[in-house]
C-alpha positions in Angstrom: 8.5 11.6 38.8 11.2 9.0 39.8 8.8 7.4 42.3 5.5 7.5 40.0 7.7 5.7 37.3 9.1 2.9 39.9 5.6 2.2 40.9 4.3 1.9 37.4 7.3 -0.4 36.6 6.6 -2.7 39.9 2.7 -3.1 38.7 3.5 -3.7 35.0 6.1 -6.0 36.0 3.7 -7.7 38.5 0.9 -7.9 35.8 3.1 -9.9 33.2 4.3 -12.1 35.5 0.6 -12.7 36.4 -0.3 -13.2 33.1 2.4 -16.3 32.3 1.2 -17.6 36.0 -2.2 -18.0 34.5 -1.4 -21.0 32.4 -1.2 -22.8 35.4 -4.6 -21.9 36.7 -6.8 -24.4 36.7 -6.6 -27.2 33.7 -3.5 -27.1 31.7 -4.8 -28.6 28.5 -4.3 -25.3 26.7 -4.1 -27.0 23.5 -8.0 -27.3 23.7 -9.6 -24.1 22.0 -12.1 -24.1 24.6 -9.7 -24.1 27.4 -7.4 -21.5 25.6 -9.9 -19.1 24.4 -12.7 -19.6 26.9 -11.1 -21.1 30.0 -13.1 -24.0 30.0 -16.2 -22.3 30.1 -15.6 -22.8 34.2 -15.6 -19.0 35.5 -17.9 -18.4 38.6 -19.7 -15.3 39.4 -16.6 -13.3 41.2 -14.2 -14.1 38.5 -16.6 -13.3 35.6 -17.3 -9.9 37.4 -13.8 -9.1 37.5 -13.2 -10.3 34.1 -16.3 -8.3 32.3 -15.3 -5.4 34.2 -11.9 -5.7 33.0 -13.1 -6.2 29.5 -15.8 -3.4 29.2 -14.3 -0.6 31.6 -10.9 0.2 29.9 -8.5 2.4 28.8 -11.4 3.7 26.8 -12.9 4.8 30.2 -9.7 6.5 31.5 -8.9 8.7 28.5 -11.7 8.9 26.4 -14.7 9.6 28.2 -13.3 12.4 30.3 -11.4 13.6 27.2 -15.1 13.9 25.2 -16.4 15.7 28.2 -13.1 18.2 28.6 -13.6 18.8 24.6 -17.5 19.1 24.0 -19.2 18.9 27.6 -22.2 17.1 28.6 -22.7 15.1 25.4 -19.6 12.8 27.0 -22.0 11.5 29.5 -23.8 9.3 27.0 -21.3 6.5 28.1 -23.2 6.5 31.6 -26.7 5.7 30.5 -25.5 3.5 27.2 -23.3 1.2 29.8 -26.4 0.9 32.1 -29.0 0.3 29.2 -26.6 -2.6 28.1 -27.3 -4.8 31.2 -31.0 -5.4 30.6 -30.0 -6.4 27.3 -27.4 -9.3 28.5 -30.1 -10.4 31.1 -33.0 -10.8 28.5 -31.0 -11.7 25.2 -27.3 -12.7 26.0 -28.3 -15.2 28.4 -30.3 -17.0 25.8 -27.2 -16.9 23.5 -25.3 -18.4 26.5 -27.6 -21.5 26.6 -27.6 -22.3 23.0 -24.0 -21.8 22.7 -23.4 -23.8 25.9 -25.7 -26.5 24.3 -23.8 -26.5 21.2 -20.5 -25.6 22.0 -20.1 -22.4 20.1 -17.2 -20.3 20.7 -18.0 -17.1 18.7 -21.7 -15.2 17.7 -20.7 -16.3 14.1 -21.2 -20.1 15.1 -24.8 -19.6 15.9 -25.3 -17.6 13.0 -23.8 -20.5 10.7 -26.3 -23.0 12.2 -29.4 -20.8 13.1 -29.7 -20.0 9.2 -27.5 -22.4 7.6 -25.9 -19.5 5.3 -22.0 -20.0 5.1 -22.0 -16.2 3.6 -23.8 -14.7 6.6 -21.8 -16.5 8.8 -18.6 -14.7 7.2 -20.4 -11.6 7.3 -20.5 -11.9 11.0 -17.2 -13.1 11.2 -15.6 -10.4 9.5 -17.8 -7.5 11.3 -16.6 -8.6 14.4 -13.0 -8.4 13.2 -13.7 -4.8 11.8 -15.3 -3.6 14.9 -12.8 -5.1 17.3 -9.8 -3.2 15.4 -10.5 -0.1 16.8 -11.2 -0.8 19.8 -7.7 -2.6 20.2 -6.0 0.6 18.9 -8.1 2.6 21.3 -6.2 0.7 24.3 -2.8 0.9 22.8 -3.5 4.7 22.6 -4.4 5.1 26.1 -1.1 3.5 26.8 1.0 5.9 24.6 -0.4 9.0 26.3 0.8 7.5 29.7 4.3 6.4 28.1 4.6 10.3 26.7 4.4 11.6 30.5 7.1 9.2 31.4 9.3 10.9 28.6 8.8 9.3 25.7 8.6 12.6 24.0 9.6 11.6 20.5 7.6 9.4 18.0 10.1 6.9 18.1 10.3 6.8 21.8 6.7 6.5 21.8 6.7 3.6 19.5 9.7 1.9 21.1 7.6 2.0 24.5 4.2 0.7 22.7 5.9 -1.8 21.1 7.8 -3.2 24.1 4.2 -3.2 26.1 2.6 -5.1 22.8 5.5 -7.8 23.0 4.6 -8.8 26.7 0.9 -8.2 26.2 1.5 -10.7 23.0 3.5 -13.2 24.7 1.3 -14.1 27.8 -1.8 -13.9 26.1 -0.3 -16.3 23.4 0.8 -18.7 26.5 -1.9 -18.5 28.8 -5.2 -17.6 26.7 -8.3 -16.1 28.3 -7.1 -17.0 32.0 -4.2 -14.2 31.8 -6.4 -10.9 31.5 -8.9 -13.1 33.6 -6.3 -13.1 36.7 -4.7 -9.5 35.7 -8.3 -8.3 36.0 -8.4 -8.3 39.7 -5.2 -6.2 39.8 -6.9 -3.8 37.4 -9.9 -3.5 39.2 -8.2 -2.6 42.6 -5.8 -0.1 41.2 -9.2 1.7 39.0 -11.1 1.5 42.3 -7.9 3.2 44.5 -7.5 5.7 41.8 -11.1 7.1 41.3 -11.5 7.1 45.3 -8.4 9.2 45.5 -9.1 11.6 42.8 -12.7 12.0 44.1 -11.3 13.2 47.6 -8.2 15.2 46.2 -8.7 17.0 43.3 -12.2 18.4 43.8 -11.0 20.0 47.1 -7.7 21.1 45.5 -9.9 23.2 43.3 -11.8 24.8 45.5 -14.9 22.5 45.6 -17.7 21.3 43.1 -19.0 24.5 42.5 -16.3 26.2 41.6 -15.6 23.0 39.6 -18.9 23.3 37.2 -18.6 27.0 36.9 -15.1 27.4 36.0 -15.8 24.4 33.3 -19.0 26.0 32.2 -17.0 29.0 31.3 -14.1 27.1 29.5 -16.5 25.3 27.6 -18.3 28.3 26.4 -15.3 29.5 24.5 -14.6 26.2 23.0 -15.3 25.7 19.2 -17.9 25.0 18.7 -19.1 25.8 22.3 -19.9 23.2 24.8 -21.9 23.4 27.7 -22.9 21.8 31.3 -25.8 20.8 30.0 -27.1 19.7 26.4 -28.4 22.0 24.0 -31.9 21.1 22.6 -30.4 20.0 19.1 -28.4 17.5 20.8 -30.9 15.7 22.7 -31.7 12.9 20.1 -27.8 12.5 19.4 -27.5 12.0 23.4 -30.1 9.5 23.4 -29.4 7.3 20.3 -25.7 7.5 21.0 -26.6 5.9 24.3 -29.2 3.2 22.9 -27.4 2.2 19.5 -24.2 1.7 21.8 -25.7 -0.5 24.3 -27.2 -2.5 21.6 -23.9 -3.3 20.1 -21.7 -3.3 23.3 -22.3 -7.3 24.3 -22.1 -8.3 20.4 -18.0 -7.5 20.3 -15.9 -10.6 19.9 -14.3 -9.9 23.2 -17.7 -9.3 24.9 -18.9 -12.8 23.9 -15.6 -14.4 24.5 -16.2 -13.4 28.6 -19.8 -14.0 28.5 -19.1 -17.5 27.1 -16.2 -18.1 29.9 -19.1 -18.0 32.3 -20.0 -21.3 34.2 -23.7 -20.7 33.8 -26.5 -18.7 33.0 -27.2 -17.7 36.1 -23.5 -16.3 36.5 -24.5 -14.2 33.7 -27.8 -12.8 35.1 -25.6 -12.0 38.5 -23.6 -9.8 36.7 -26.2 -8.0 35.0 -27.4 -6.9 37.9 -24.0 -6.3 39.4 -22.0 -4.7 36.8 -24.1 -1.5 36.8 -22.0 -0.6 39.6 -19.5 0.2 37.4 -21.1 2.8 35.7 -21.1 4.9 38.9 -17.5 5.0 38.4 -17.7 5.5 35.0 -20.0 8.8 35.9 -17.0 9.7 38.4 -14.4 9.6 35.5 -16.4 11.6 33.4 -16.5 14.6 35.9 -12.7 14.6 35.8 -13.1 16.4 32.0 -14.7 18.8 34.1 -12.0 19.3 36.7 -9.5 19.1 34.0 -11.1 22.4 32.8 -11.4 24.1 35.7 -7.7 23.2 36.6 -6.7 24.9 33.3 -5.3 21.9 31.8 -3.7 22.7 28.4 -3.9 19.7 26.2 -3.1 21.3 22.9 -4.7 19.7 20.3 -4.6 15.9 21.8 -8.1 16.2 24.4 -6.7 12.6 25.1 -4.2 14.3 27.5 -6.6 15.7 29.6 -6.9 13.1 32.6 -3.3 12.0 32.7 -2.2 15.7 32.9 -4.5 16.6 35.7 -3.5 13.9 37.7 0.1 14.8 37.1 -0.5 18.1 38.5 -2.8 16.8 41.4 -1.3 13.6 42.7 1.9 13.0 44.4 4.4 10.8 42.9 3.3 7.4 44.3 -0.1 7.7 43.6 0.7 9.4 39.8 2.3 5.7 39.4 -0.6 3.9 40.9 -3.0 5.8 38.5 -0.7 5.9 35.6 -0.5 1.7 36.1 -4.2 1.5 36.2 -4.6 3.2 32.8 -2.0 1.0 31.5 -3.0 -2.1 32.8 -6.7 -1.3 31.8 -5.5 -1.3 28.5 -3.5 -4.7 28.9 -6.5 -6.5 30.2 -9.2 -5.8 27.2 -6.7 -5.6 24.5 -5.9 -9.4 25.3 -9.4 -10.3 25.5 -10.1 -8.9 22.0 -7.4 -10.1 20.3 -8.4 -13.8 21.6 -12.2 -13.2 20.6 -11.3 -11.6 17.0 -8.8 -14.8 16.8 -11.9 -17.4 17.5 -13.7 -15.7 15.0 -11.3 -16.5 12.1 -10.0 -19.8 13.7 -13.9 -21.0 14.1 -15.7 -19.2 11.2 -13.2 -18.5 8.3 -10.9 -21.4 9.0 -12.8 -24.0 10.1 -13.8 -24.7 6.8 -10.9 -26.8 6.2 -11.1 -28.8 9.4 -14.1 -31.9 10.3 -13.2 -31.6 13.8 -11.7 -29.1 16.1 -8.3 -30.3 16.6 -5.0 -28.8 18.1 -4.2 -27.2 14.8 -7.2 -24.7 15.3 -5.7 -23.6 18.6 -2.7 -23.0 17.2 -3.8 -21.3 14.6 -6.3 -19.2 17.1 -3.1 -18.4 18.9 -0.9 -17.0 15.8 -4.0 -15.4 14.5 -4.3 -13.3 18.1 -0.5 -12.1 17.5 -1.8 -10.9 14.2 -5.0 -9.1 15.5 -2.8 -7.1 18.3 -0.1 -6.4 15.0 -2.9 -4.6 13.1 -4.0 -2.8 16.2 -0.5 -1.7 16.6 -0.5 -0.9 13.0 -3.8 1.4 13.3 -2.2 3.4 15.9 1.1 4.2 14.4 -0.6 5.2 10.8 -4.4 6.0 11.6 -4.6 8.6 14.3 -8.0 10.3 14.8 -8.6 13.5 17.1 -10.7 11.6 19.6 -10.0 8.1 20.2 -13.6 7.6 21.4 -15.0 8.4 17.9 -12.8 5.7 16.4 -14.2 3.2 18.6 -17.6 4.4 18.1 -17.5 3.7 14.3 -16.8 0.2 15.6 -19.9 0.3 17.1 -21.7 1.4 14.2 -20.4 -1.9 12.3 -21.3 -3.9 14.8 -24.7 -2.8 15.1 -25.1 -4.5 11.8 -25.2 -7.8 13.3 -28.1 -7.3 15.3 -30.7 -8.5 13.3 -29.2 -12.0 12.4 -27.7 -12.3 15.8 -29.8 -10.6 18.5 -32.9 -10.9 16.7 -32.2 -14.4 15.3 -31.9 -15.7 19.2 -35.9 -15.1 19.2 -37.3 -15.6 15.4 -36.1 -16.9 12.5 -38.7 -15.5 10.3 -35.8 -13.3 8.5 -34.5 -15.0 5.3 -30.8 -15.0 5.3 -30.1 -13.9 2.2 -32.3 -10.6 2.8 -30.0 -10.7 6.2 -27.1 -10.7 3.9 -28.0 -7.9 1.8 -29.4 -5.8 4.6 -26.1 -6.4 6.6 -24.1 -5.2 3.4 -26.2 -1.9 3.1 -26.0 -1.4 6.7 -22.0 -1.4 6.8 -21.8 0.5 3.4 -24.4 3.7 4.8 -22.3 3.3 8.1 -19.1 3.8 6.5 -20.2 6.4 4.1 -21.8 8.3 7.1 -18.5 8.2 8.7 -16.4 9.2 6.4 -19.1 12.4 5.8 -19.0 13.2 9.1 -15.1 13.2 9.7 -15.4 10.1 11.7 -17.6 11.5 14.2 -20.3 9.4 15.6 -23.4 11.6 14.7 -24.9 12.6 11.3 -27.7 14.9 10.6 -30.4 13.1 8.5 -33.0 15.3 7.4 -32.1 18.0 10.1 -32.0 15.2 12.9 -28.8 15.0 14.2 -28.3 11.3 15.6 -26.0 8.3 15.8 -25.1 7.5 12.5 -24.9 3.4 13.4 -28.7 3.4 14.3 -29.5 5.0 10.8 -27.6 2.3 9.3 -29.2 -0.3 11.3 -32.5 1.2 10.3 -31.7 0.9 6.8 -30.4 -2.7 7.5 -33.8 -3.8 8.9 -35.7 -2.2 6.2 -33.9 -3.9 3.5 -34.1 -7.2 5.2 -37.5 -7.1 5.8 -38.5 -5.8 2.2 -36.6 -8.8 0.7 -37.8 -11.3 3.2 -41.5 -10.3 2.2 -40.4 -10.6 -1.6 -38.5 -14.0 -1.2 -41.5 -15.6 0.9 -43.5 -14.5 -2.1 -41.4 -16.1 -4.3 -41.3 -19.3 -2.7 -37.8 -19.3 -2.2 -36.6 -22.4 -0.6 -34.9 -21.6 2.8 -31.8 -23.5 4.4 -32.2 -25.7 7.2 -31.8 -24.5 10.6 -29.5 -26.7 12.8 -30.8 -25.3 16.3 -33.7 -26.3 17.8 -36.2 -25.2 20.6 -34.6 -27.2 23.4 -31.1 -25.5 22.8 -32.7 -22.0 24.0 -34.0 -23.5 27.4 
C-alpha cells in the first residue's frame, strides 16, 4: 500500500495546486459574482464537456452505483438509462433556459422563476429546494472520500473524520479562492484518471476472475442468497420501479444547482447542444462501472454491512500498488470536483435569491456573501456525513432527487408556458415536497414506494400530486378571476 499511498498523495497534491492556480486562468476579476461563480460564462465545448462530466459523473459513479448492483443486482443499472435520457432533456429544455438566462443575466434557476412569475415566495421555494437537494449530494461525495481514507488505514472514526476534515479544508480553500475555474481545471485530471482506471479494470479484473461467463454465474448465485434476493435480471414486479427511477431521475438531474451552474458557464447555446450529444459517452463508462458490482460478488468481496466498500475492496484485491493509487485518486478527485460545483451552485441560490432582496444591484459584497455561503454549504455537507449515515449513499442522494423533481412545474414547464398560476404552483410544490419526504421516511429512505400495489419511484408519485394540485388550483384561481402577477420575461428572451 506504500506505493499506492505515494501515488495518491501526488495526485491529490497536484489537483490542490491546480485549484489555487485556477484563479489566474482567464479573467481575474473574481470580485464579480459571474466571474467567480460562472467563470464569466466563457467556457467552450471542450472545457464544458470536462466540467459537466466532472459535475455529473462523480464519487457516486464509482462507489454507489456498483454498491447498489452488488447489493441488489440488476436494479442498480437504472443509472445507465437515466443519464442517457437526461441529455434529450438538456437539448430541448435546458438550452431554452440558457437562452433566457444569458439574455437576462440569471445566475440561478430561481432567478428565472422570480421573473417569470413575479412571486417572491415561489422564488424562495425553488432556492430552498435546490439547497436541500444539493446537501445529500455533497454528503455523498464526502462519503466517497471517506471510504477511500479507510483503505489507507483510517480505521477509527477519529482518523476518518480527521482525514475528511483535511480534504474538506483544501476543497473549501481553493473553491473560495478560484470559484468555478478550480473544479473546471481539476476536471481534466479527474476524467483522465477515471478513463485510465476503467480501462485497467476492464482489462485486468474479468480476466483474473476467469472471464465474464464465470463472473455472471458466480454473481447470480451470490445475489440469490441475499436477503431479499437479487438477480442479474429484473423480476417482473420491479419493471415499473426501474423505469420510473430512470425517468424521474433524468428529469431532475439538470435542475440541481450544480448542473445549472455548469450549464450557465457555457459560452453559447451551441456549446450546450454539442455537449448534449457528446456526454452520453460517459454512460458507456457508467455501464462498465456498474459491472464491477458483479465482479465484486464473483470475487467474494466481503463488505460486511457497508456495500459502499465493494469497489474499493475489489480494486485493492486486483490492482498492483501504483495502479491502486491511481484508482483511489480518481475516486477522491471525482468527489472534489462536483462537491466544489455543488457548493458554488447552492451559495449562488442564497446570494442571488434569498439575500439579494437587500441589494439593489449586484455589488462585490454579494460575491463575498456567496464565497462565505459556499464554505457554509460544505460545512453542512460535512456534518451530514458525521451525523446522518445511511446504508446506501445512493438512496440519500435520490431523496434529494425526489425533492428536485418538485420544481419541474415552475421551472421546466414554465420555460414553455405561463398557464400555471404562481400561487397554485407554490401550493403544488409544498404538497409534492411533503409527500416525497413522508414516502421517503415510510420506506426507510429508499427511493421506491408501493402505491396501490405498484412499486415506483417516490419522487415521480410526489410530482404527480404536485401537478394535480397546481392544475386544480390554477383552474380555480382563473375561475375566480384572481389577478396574475407580471411576467418580466419576453418572447424574444427565449430565442
